[in-house]
LOLO-43954 format. One record per atom (N, C-alpha, C): residue in three letters; atom name; x, y, z. Coordinates in steps of 0.2 Angstrom, whole numbers. Each point is the difference from the previous one (the first is absolute). Example, Ala and Ser with C-alpha at 12.3 -4.5 7.8 and 13.67 -1.06 7.14 Angstrom:
<rs>
   r  a    xx    yy    zz
 ALA  N    66   -28    39
 ALA CA    -4     6     0
 ALA  C     4     6     0
 SER  N    -2     5    -4
 SER CA     4     6     1
 SER  C    -4     5     3
</rs>
This chain:
<rs>
   r  a    xx    yy    zz
 LYS  N   519   313   557
 LYS CA    -5     5     1
 LYS  C    -4     0    -7
 LYS  N    -6     0     1
 LYS CA    -5     0    -6
 LYS  C     2     7    -5
 ILE  N    -1    -1    -6
 ILE CA     2     5    -5
 ILE  C    -7     1    -4
 GLU  N    -2     7     0
 GLU CA    -6     1    -4
 GLU  C     3     5    -6
 SER  N    -1    -3    -6
 SER CA     2     4    -6
 SER  C    -4    -2    -6
 LYS  N     0     5    -5
 LYS CA    -4    -1    -6
 LYS  C     5     0    -6
 GLY  N    -1    -4    -5
 GLY CA     4     0    -6
 GLY  C     7    -2     2
 ARG  N     5     3    -3
 ARG CA     7    -2     1
 ARG  C     3     2     7
 GLY  N     5    -4     1
 GLY CA     3     2     7
 GLY  C    -1    -6     5
 LEU  N     1     1     6
 LEU CA    -1    -6     5
 LEU  C    -7    -1     1
 THR  N    -1    -7     0
 THR CA    -7    -2     0
 THR  C    -1    -5     6
 ASP  N     5    -3     2
 ASP CA    -1    -5     6
 ASP  C     7    -1     3
 GLY  N     0    -3     6
 GLY CA     6    -2     4
 GLY  C     0     3     6
 ASP  N     6     0     4
 ASP CA     1     2     6
 ASP  C     7     2     1
 GLY  N     2     3     6
 GLY CA     7     2     1
 GLY  C     0     4     7
 THR  N     6     2     2
 THR CA     1     3     6
 THR  C     5     6    -1
 LEU  N    -1     5     5
 LEU CA     4     6     0
 LEU  C     2     2     7
 THR  N     6     0     2
 THR CA     2     2     7
 THR  C     5     6    -1
 ALA  N    -2     5     4
 ALA CA     4     6     0
 ALA  C     2     2     7
 LEU  N     6     3     0
 LEU CA     3     4     5
 LEU  C     1     7    -2
 ALA  N    -3     5     3
 ALA CA     0     7    -3
 ALA  C     3     4     5
 PHE  N     5     4    -1
 PHE CA     2     6     5
 PHE  C    -3     6    -3
 ARG  N    -2     4     5
 ARG CA    -3     7    -2
 ARG  C     2     5     5
 PRO  N     6     3    -2
 PRO CA     2     6     4
 PRO  C    -4     6    -2
 ILE  N    -2     4     5
 ILE CA    -4     7    -1
 ILE  C     4     5     4
 TYR  N     0     6    -3
 TYR CA     3     6     3
 TYR  C    -5     5     0
 VAL  N    -2     3     5
 VAL CA    -5     6     0
 VAL  C     4     6     4
 SER  N     0     6    -4
 SER CA     3     6     3
 SER  C    -3     2     6
 ASP  N     4     3     5
 ASP CA    -3     3     6
 ASP  C    -3     7    -2
 GLN  N     3     3    -6
 GLN CA    -2     7    -1
 GLN  C    -6     0    -4
 SER  N    -4     5     1
 SER CA    -7     1    -3
 SER  C     1     4    -7
 LEU  N    -3    -3    -5
 LEU CA     0     3    -7
 LEU  C    -7     0    -3
 PHE  N    -2     6    -1
 PHE CA    -7     1    -3
 PHE  C    -5    -3     5
 GLY  N     1     0     6
 GLY CA    -5    -3     5
 GLY  C     1    -7     1
 GLY  N     5    -3    -3
 GLY CA     1    -8     0
 GLY  C     7    -1     1
 HIS  N     2    -7     0
 HIS CA     7    -2     1
 HIS  C     2    -4    -6
 PHE  N     6     1    -3
 PHE CA     3    -3    -6
 PHE  C     2    -7     2
 LEU  N    -1    -5    -4
 LEU CA     1    -7     1
 LEU  C     4    -3    -6
 LEU  N     4    -5     2
 LEU CA     3    -4    -5
 LEU  C    -1    -8     2
 HIS  N    -1    -4    -4
 HIS CA     0    -7     2
 HIS  C     2    -5    -6
 SER  N     1    -6     2
 SER CA     2    -5    -5
 SER  C    -2    -7     2
 ILE  N    -2    -4    -5
 ILE CA    -2    -7     2
 ILE  C     5    -4    -4
 ILE  N     4    -5     3
 ILE CA     5    -4    -3
 ILE  C    -2    -7     2
 PRO  N    -3    -3    -5
 PRO CA    -3    -7     1
 PRO  C     5    -6    -3
 LEU  N     0    -5     4
 LEU CA     4    -6    -2
 LEU  C    -6    -6    -1
 LEU  N     0    -3    -6
 LEU CA    -5    -4    -1
 LEU  C     2    -7    -2
 THR  N    -4    -5     2
 THR CA     1    -7    -3
 THR  C    -7    -2    -3
 ILE  N     0    -2    -6
 ILE CA    -6    -2    -4
 ILE  C     1    -7    -3
 THR  N    -6    -3     0
 THR CA     0    -7    -3
 THR  C    -7     0    -4
 ALA  N     0    -3    -6
 ALA CA    -6     0    -3
 ALA  C    -1    -7    -5
 ASP  N    -6    -2     0
 ASP CA    -1    -6    -5
 ASP  C    -7     1    -3
 VAL  N     0     3    -6
 VAL CA    -6     3    -2
 VAL  C    -1    -2    -8
 THR  N    -6     1    -2
 THR CA    -1    -1    -7
 THR  C    -2     7    -4
 ALA  N     3     1    -5
 ALA CA    -1     6    -4
 ALA  C    -3    -1    -7
 GLN  N    -5     4    -2
 GLN CA    -3    -1    -7
 GLN  C     4     5    -4
 THR  N     3    -3    -6
 THR CA     3     4    -5
 THR  C    -3    -1    -7
 PRO  N     1     4    -5
 PRO CA    -3    -1    -6
 PRO  C     1    -7    -3
 SER  N     5    -4     2
 SER CA     1    -7    -3
 SER  C    -3    -5     5
 GLY  N    -3     2     5
 GLY CA    -3    -5     5
 GLY  C     3     1     7
 PRO  N    -3    -4     5
 PRO CA     2     1     7
 PRO  C     8    -3     1
 ILE  N     3     3     4
 ILE CA     7    -2     2
 ILE  C     1     0     7
 SER  N     4    -5     3
 SER CA     1     0     7
 SER  C     6     4     2
 ILE  N     0     3     5
 ILE CA     6     4     2
 ILE  C     1    -1     8
 GLU  N     6    -2     1
 GLU CA     2    -2     7
 GLU  C     7     3     1
 GLY  N     1     3     6
 GLY CA     6     3     1
 GLY  C     0     3     7
 GLN  N     6     3     2
 GLN CA     1     4     6
 GLN  C     5     5    -1
 ASP  N     0     5     4
 ASP CA     5     5     0
 ASP  C     0     3     7
 GLY  N     6     4     1
 GLY CA     1     3     7
 GLY  C     5     6    -1
 GLY  N    -1     5     5
 GLY CA     5     5     0
 GLY  C    -4     7     1
 LEU  N     4     5    -2
 LEU CA    -3     7     1
 LEU  C    -5     1    -5
 ALA  N    -6     3     2
 ALA CA    -5     2    -5
 ALA  C     0     7    -1
 ALA  N    -6     3    -2
 ALA CA     0     7    -2
 ALA  C     0     4     7
 VAL  N     5     5     0
 VAL CA     1     4     5
 VAL  C    -4     7    -1
 TYR  N    -3     2     6
 TYR CA    -4     6     0
 TYR  C     4     6     2
 PHE  N    -1     6    -3
 PHE CA     3     6     3
 PHE  C    -6     5     0
 GLY  N    -1     4     5
 GLY CA    -6     4     1
 GLY  C     2     7     4
 ALA  N    -3     5    -2
 ALA CA     1     6     3
 ALA  C    -7     4     1
 GLY  N    -1     3     5
 GLY CA    -7     4     1
 GLY  C     0     4     6
 MET  N    -7     1     2
 MET CA    -1     5     6
 MET  C    -5    -4     4
 ALA  N     0     2     6
 ALA CA    -5    -3     5
 ALA  C    -3     6     4
 TRP  N    -6     0     2
 TRP CA    -4     5     4
 TRP  C    -3    -4     6
 HIS  N    -1     3     5
 HIS CA    -3    -3     6
 HIS  C    -4     5     4
 THR  N    -6    -2     2
 THR CA    -4     3     5
 THR  C    -2    -5     6
 PRO  N    -3     2     5
 PRO CA    -1    -5     5
 PRO  C    -4    -6    -2
 THR  N    -4     0    -5
 THR CA    -4    -5    -2
 THR  C     2    -3    -7
 TRP  N     2     5    -5
 TRP CA     1    -2    -7
 TRP  C     7     0    -1
 HIS  N     3    -5    -4
 HIS CA     7     0    -2
 HIS  C     0    -1    -8
 TRP  N     3     4    -4
 TRP CA     0     0    -7
 TRP  C     7    -1    -2
 LEU  N     1    -3    -6
 LEU CA     7     0    -3
 LEU  C    -1     0    -8
 THR  N     4     3    -4
 THR CA     0    -1    -7
 THR  C     7    -2    -2
 VAL  N     1    -5    -4
 VAL CA     7    -2    -2
 VAL  C     0    -2    -7
 LEU  N     6     1    -3
 LEU CA     1    -2    -7
 LEU  C     5    -6     0
 ASP  N    -2    -6    -1
 ASP CA     4    -6     0
 ASP  C     2    -1    -7
 VAL  N     6    -3     0
 VAL CA     3    -2    -7
 VAL  C     3    -7     2
 ILE  N    -3    -5    -4
 ILE CA     1    -7     1
 ILE  C     5    -2    -5
 THR  N     6    -2     2
 THR CA     6    -1    -5
 THR  C     0    -7    -2
 PRO  N     3    -1    -6
 PRO CA     1    -7    -3
 PRO  C     7    -3     2
 THR  N     0    -1     7
 THR CA     7    -2     3
 THR  C     0    -8     0
 GLY  N    -6    -3     0
 GLY CA     0    -7     0
 GLY  C     3    -4    -6
 ASN  N     2    -6     1
 ASN CA     3    -3    -6
 ASN  C    -6    -2    -5
 TYR  N     2     1    -7
 TYR CA    -5    -2    -5
 TYR  C     3    -3    -6
 ASP  N    -2    -6    -2
 ASP CA     3    -4    -5
 ASP  C    -6    -2    -4
 PRO  N    -1     2    -7
 PRO CA    -6    -2    -3
 PRO  C     0    -7    -2
 ASN  N     6    -3     1
 ASN CA     0    -8    -2
 ASN  C    -2    -4     7
 LYS  N     0     3     5
 LYS CA    -2    -3     6
 LYS  C    -8     0     2
 PRO  N    -2    -6     2
 PRO CA    -8     0     1
 PRO  C    -2     5     6
 VAL  N     4     1     5
 VAL CA    -1     3     6
 VAL  C     5     5     2
 ASN  N    -2     7     1
 ASN CA     5     5     2
 ASN  C    -2     4     6
 THR  N     5     2     4
 THR CA    -2     5     5
 THR  C    -1     7    -2
 GLY  N     2     2    -6
 GLY CA    -1     6    -2
 GLY  C    -5     1    -6
 ASN  N    -2     6    -1
 ASN CA    -5     1    -6
 ASN  C     3     4    -5
 ASN  N     6     2     1
 ASN CA     4     4    -6
 ASN  C    -4     6    -2
 ALA  N    -3     3     4
 ALA CA    -4     7    -2
 ALA  C     0     4     6
 PHE  N     0     7    -1
 PHE CA    -2     4     5
 PHE  C    -7     1     2
 VAL  N    -2     2     6
 VAL CA    -7     1     1
 VAL  C     0     7     4
 ILE  N    -3     5    -3
 ILE CA    -1     7     3
 ILE  C    -7     0     4
 GLU  N     0     1     7
 GLU CA    -6    -1     4
 GLU  C    -1     6     5
 PRO  N    -4     5    -2
 PRO CA    -2     5     5
 PRO  C    -4    -4     5
 VAL  N     1     3     6
 VAL CA    -4    -3     6
 VAL  C    -3     5     4
 VAL  N    -6    -1     3
 VAL CA    -3     5     5
 VAL  C    -3    -5     5
 ALA  N     2     1     6
 ALA CA    -3    -4     6
 ALA  C    -2     4     5
 VAL  N    -5    -3     4
 VAL CA    -3     4     5
 VAL  C    -2    -5     6
 THR  N     1     2     6
 THR CA    -2    -4     6
 THR  C    -4     5     5
 GLY  N    -6    -3     2
 GLY CA    -3     3     6
 GLY  C     0    -4     6
 LEU  N     3     4     5
 LEU CA     0    -4     7
 LEU  C    -5     4     5
 PHE  N    -5    -4     1
 PHE CA    -6     3     4
 PHE  C     1    -1     8
 GLN  N    -3     4     4
 GLN CA     1    -1     7
 GLN  C    -4    -6     2
 SER  N    -5    -2    -4
 SER CA    -4    -6     2
 SER  C     4    -7    -1
 GLY  N     6     1    -3
 GLY CA     4    -6    -1
 GLY  C     0    -3    -7
 VAL  N    -4     3    -4
 VAL CA    -1    -2    -7
 VAL  C     6     3    -4
 GLU  N     3    -4    -5
 GLU CA     5     3    -4
 GLU  C    -2    -2    -7
 VAL  N     0     5    -5
 VAL CA    -2    -1    -7
 VAL  C     6     2    -4
 SER  N     2    -4    -5
 SER CA     6     2    -4
 SER  C    -2    -2    -7
 ALA  N     3     4    -5
 ALA CA    -1    -1    -7
 ALA  C     6     2    -4
 LYS  N     3    -3    -5
 LYS CA     5     2    -4
 LYS  C    -2    -1    -7
 PHE  N     0     6    -4
 PHE CA    -2     0    -7
 PHE  C     6     0    -4
 MET  N     1    -4    -5
 MET CA     6     0    -5
 MET  C    -3     0    -7
 TYR  N     5     3    -4
 TYR CA    -1    -1    -7
 TYR  C     6    -2    -3
 SER  N     0    -6    -4
 SER CA     6    -3    -3
 SER  C     1     1    -7
 TYR  N     6     2    -2
 TYR CA     1     1    -7
 TYR  C     6    -4    -2
 HIS  N     0    -5    -4
 HIS CA     5    -5    -1
 HIS  C     4     2    -7
 THR  N     6     0     0
 THR CA     4     0    -6
 THR  C     0    -7    -3
 LYS  N     3     0    -6
 LYS CA     0    -6    -4
 LYS  C     6    -4     2
 ASN  N    -1    -7     0
 ASN CA     5    -5     1
 ASN  C     2    -2    -7
 ARG  N     6     3    -3
 ARG CA     2     0    -7
 ARG  C     3    -7    -1
 ASP  N     2    -4     5
 ASP CA     3    -6    -1
 ASP  C    -5    -6     0
 PHE  N    -6     1     1
 PHE CA    -5    -5     1
 PHE  C    -1    -3    -8
 ILE  N    -1    -7     0
 ILE CA    -1    -3    -6
 ILE  C    -6    -5     1
 GLU  N    -5     1    -4
 GLU CA    -6    -4     1
 GLU  C     1    -7    -3
 ALA  N    -1    -5     3
 ALA CA     0    -7    -2
 ALA  C    -5    -1    -6
 GLY  N     1    -3    -5
 GLY CA    -4    -2    -5
 GLY  C    -1     6    -6
 THR  N     2     6     2
 THR CA    -1     5    -6
 THR  C     7     4    -1
 GLY  N     4     0     5
 GLY CA     7     3     0
 GLY  C    -1     8     1
 LEU  N    -6     2     1
 LEU CA    -1     7     1
 LEU  C     4     3     6
 LYS  N     4     6    -1
 LYS CA     4     2     6
 LYS  C    -3     6     3
 GLY  N     1     1     6
 GLY CA    -2     6     4
 GLY  C    -7    -1     4
 TYR  N     0     1     6
 TYR CA    -6    -1     4
 TYR  C    -1     6     4
 GLN  N    -6     3     0
 GLN CA    -2     6     4
 GLN  C    -6    -1     4
 THR  N     0     0     6
 THR CA    -6    -1     4
 THR  C    -4     6     0
 GLY  N    -6    -1     0
 GLY CA    -5     6     0
 GLY  C     0     4     6
 GLN  N    -2     6     0
 GLN CA     0     4     6
 GLN  C    -6    -2     4
 ALA  N     1     1     7
 ALA CA    -5    -2     4
 ALA  C    -1     5     6
 VAL  N    -5    -1     3
 VAL CA    -1     4     7
 VAL  C    -2    -5     5
 HIS  N     2     1     6
 HIS CA    -1    -5     5
 HIS  C     0     3     7
 MET  N    -3    -3     5
 MET CA     0     3     7
 MET  C     1    -6     5
 ASP  N     4     1     5
 ASP CA     1    -4     6
 ASP  C    -5     3     5
 TYR  N    -3    -4     4
 TYR CA    -4     3     6
 TYR  C     1    -4     6
 MET  N    -2     3     6
 MET CA     0    -3     6
 MET  C    -4     3     5
 VAL  N    -4    -4     3
 VAL CA    -5     3     6
 VAL  C     1    -4     6
 ASN  N     2     3     5
 ASN CA     1    -4     6
 ASN  C    -2     3     7
 TYR  N     0    -3     5
 TYR CA    -3     2     7
 TYR  C     5    -2     5
 ALA  N     1     5     5
 ALA CA     5    -1     5
 ALA  C    -4    -4     6
 PHE  N     0    -7     0
 PHE CA    -3    -3     5
 PHE  C     3     0     7
 MET  N     7     2     0
 MET CA     4     1     5
 MET  C     4     6    -1
 LYS  N     4     3     5
 LYS CA     4     6    -2
 LYS  C     5    -2    -5
 ASP  N     3    -5     0
 ASP CA     5    -2    -5
 ASP  C    -1    -5    -5
 LEU  N    -7    -2    -1
 LEU CA    -2    -5    -4
 LEU  C    -6     2    -5
 LYS  N     1     0    -6
 LYS CA    -5     1    -5
 LYS  C    -2    -6    -4
 LEU  N    -6    -1    -1
 LEU CA    -3    -5    -5
 LEU  C    -4     3    -5
 GLY  N     0    -2    -6
 GLY CA    -4     2    -6
 GLY  C     0    -4    -6
 VAL  N    -1     4    -6
 VAL CA     0    -3    -6
 VAL  C     4     4    -5
 THR  N     3    -3    -5
 THR CA     5     4    -5
 THR  C    -1    -4    -6
 GLY  N     3     3    -5
 GLY CA    -1    -3    -7
 GLY  C     2     6    -5
 TRP  N    -2    -2    -7
 TRP CA     1     5    -5
 TRP  C    -5    -1    -5
 ILE  N    -1     6    -4
 ILE CA    -4     0    -6
 ILE  C     4     2    -6
 TRP  N     0    -4    -6
 TRP CA     5     1    -5
 TRP  C    -4     0    -7
 ARG  N     1     5    -4
 ARG CA    -4     1    -6
 ARG  C     5     2    -6
 GLY  N     0    -4    -5
 GLY CA     4     2    -6
 GLY  C    -4     5    -4
 LEU  N     4     4    -3
 LEU CA    -4     6    -4
 LEU  C     1    -2    -7
 GLU  N     4    -4    -3
 GLU CA     1    -1    -7
 GLU  C     3    -7    -1
 ASP  N     0    -3    -6
 ASP CA     3    -6    -1
 ASP  C     7     0    -1
 ASP  N     4    -5     1
 ASP CA     7    -1     0
 ASP  C     2     1    -8
 GLU  N     6     1    -1
 GLU CA     3     0    -7
 GLU  C     5    -5    -1
 ILE  N     0    -4    -5
 ILE CA     5    -4    -2
 ILE  C     2     1    -7
 GLY  N     7     2    -1
 GLY CA     2     1    -7
 GLY  C    -3     7    -2
 GLY  N    -2     4     4
 GLY CA    -3     7    -2
 GLY  C    -7    -1    -2
 GLN  N    -3    -6     1
 GLN CA    -7    -1    -1
 GLN  C    -4    -1     6
 LYS  N    -6     3     1
 LYS CA    -4    -1     5
 LYS  C    -3    -8     0
 ARG  N     1    -3     6
 ARG CA    -3    -7     1
 ARG  C    -6     0     3
 ALA  N    -6    -2    -3
 ALA CA    -6     1     2
 ALA  C    -1    -4     7
 ASP  N    -5     2     4
 ASP CA    -1    -4     6
 ASP  C     5    -1     5
 THR  N     5     5     0
 THR CA     5    -1     5
 THR  C     0     5     6
 LYS  N    -6     5     0
 LYS CA    -1     4     6
 LYS  C    -1    -5     6
 ASP  N     3     2     6
 ASP CA     0    -4     6
 ASP  C    -4     4     5
 ARG  N    -3    -4     5
 ARG CA    -4     3     5
 ARG  C     1    -5     6
 GLU  N    -1     2     6
 GLU CA     0    -4     6
 GLU  C    -3     4     6
 PHE  N    -3    -4     4
 PHE CA    -2     2     7
 PHE  C     2    -5     5
 ALA  N     3     2     5
 ALA CA     3    -5     5
 ALA  C    -1     3     7
 ILE  N    -1    -4     5
 ILE CA    -2     2     6
 ILE  C     3    -6     5
 GLY  N     1     2     6
 GLY CA     2    -4     5
 GLY  C     2     3     7
 PRO  N     1    -4     5
 PRO CA     1     2     7
 PRO  C     7     4     1
 ALA  N     0     4     5
 ALA CA     6     4     1
 ALA  C     1     1     8
 VAL  N     6    -1     3
 VAL CA     1     2     7
 VAL  C     6     4     0
 ARG  N     0     5     5
 ARG CA     6     4     1
 ARG  C     1     0     8
 TYR  N     6    -1     2
 TYR CA     2     1     7
 TYR  C     6     5     0
 GLN  N    -1     5     5
 GLN CA     5     5     0
 GLN  C     2     0     7
 SER  N     7     0     1
 SER CA     3     1     7
 SER  C     6     5    -1
 GLY  N    -2     6     2
 GLY CA     5     6     0
 GLY  C     1     1    -8
 ARG  N     7     0    -2
 ARG CA     2     1    -7
 ARG  C    -1    -6    -4
 PHE  N    -1    -6     3
 PHE CA     0    -6    -4
 PHE  C    -7    -2    -2
 GLY  N    -2    -2    -6
 GLY CA    -6    -2    -2
 GLY  C     0    -6    -4
 LEU  N    -5    -4     1
 LEU CA     0    -7    -4
 LEU  C    -7     0    -3
 VAL  N     0    -1    -7
 VAL CA    -6     0    -4
 VAL  C    -1    -7    -3
 GLY  N    -6    -3     0
 GLY CA    -1    -6    -3
 GLY  C    -6     1    -5
 LYS  N     0    -3    -6
 LYS CA    -5     1    -5
 LYS  C    -1    -7    -4
 TYR  N    -6    -2    -1
 TYR CA    -1    -6    -4
 TYR  C    -5     2    -5
 VAL  N     1     1    -6
 VAL CA    -4     3    -5
 VAL  C    -2    -5    -5
 MET  N    -6    -1    -2
 MET CA    -3    -5    -5
 MET  C    -4     3    -5
 PRO  N     1    -2    -7
 PRO CA    -4     3    -5
 PRO  C    -7    -2     0
 ILE  N    -4     5    -1
 ILE CA    -8    -2     0
 ILE  C    -2     0    -7
 SER  N     3     4    -5
 SER CA    -1    -1    -7
 SER  C     6     3    -3
 ALA  N     1    -3    -6
 ALA CA     6     2    -4
 ALA  C    -1    -2    -7
 GLU  N     3     4    -5
 GLU CA     0    -1    -7
 GLU  C     7     2    -3
 ASN  N     3    -5    -4
 ASN CA     7     2    -2
 ASN  C     5     1     5
 ARG  N    -1    -3     6
 ARG CA     5     1     5
 ARG  C     1    -7     4
 ILE  N     5    -1     3
 ILE CA     2    -6     3
 ILE  C    -4     1     7
 GLU  N    -4    -5     2
 GLU CA    -4     0     6
 GLU  C     4    -4     5
 ALA  N     3     4     5
 ALA CA     4    -3     5
 ALA  C    -2     2     7
 ASN  N     0    -4     4
 ASN CA     0     1     8
 ASN  C     6     3     2
 GLN  N     0     6     3
 GLN CA     7     3     2
 GLN  C     0     1     7
 LEU  N     6    -2     3
 LEU CA     1     1     7
 LEU  C     6     6     1
 TRP  N    -2     5     3
 TRP CA     5     5     1
 TRP  C     2     1     8
 VAL  N     6     1     2
 VAL CA     2     1     6
 VAL  C     5     6     0
 ASP  N    -2     6     3
 ASP CA     4     6     0
 ASP  C     3     1     7
 LEU  N     7     1     1
 LEU CA     3     2     6
 LEU  C     2     7    -1
 VAL  N    -2     5     4
 VAL CA     0     7    -1
 VAL  C     4     3     7
 TYR  N     5     4    -2
 TYR CA     3     4     6
 TYR  C     0     8    -2
</rs>
């Protein structure tokens, strides 16, 4: 996949990532403050391969490797509210550094840092068959204290804070079949830090869009999405295929 980057870091190359993620969700039957309490977790298993070029202070270097196993596990708690048309939820997610991380390895399934992520999501289900959904997130990353930058030996990497939104708009062409578009908008708010120093031109941004289909049969749902980057800076440009099985 094409890589768009300024200055140091990944500048060229490609790779693949395959994930199998389990997402248990519990929603209380009891009403609280007009809504319902919920708990959820995301447990991803990843396989990653990469063959890339990175720019370092001493010049470009080639990085090739692969890794697999448990990645960052999500834990979240929040509240959901429902009306006949509108459905809201607010959740505080904590993304944990459960994946393996070795600073001497070129590729890792883990980031070795926590991410604190407040979430607000809303869905509108209209009698016309139109569905509009948006999920707003703010991501705060803690420091990966084991990171060592090639060429300088600087230790510690902290990804800059970011705001991002997932969106979906679809229409029920049949009772159980919806077709539409989906994607996300990502905007970094500050540069990353390496060794406690801000690294210029590391703010990231991305806009991605693609087709989506949803088929619902009773309690079973099948969702397919193919999302493509339209523009990106300091992010890996990757075409992504998602298949969700929901009960």
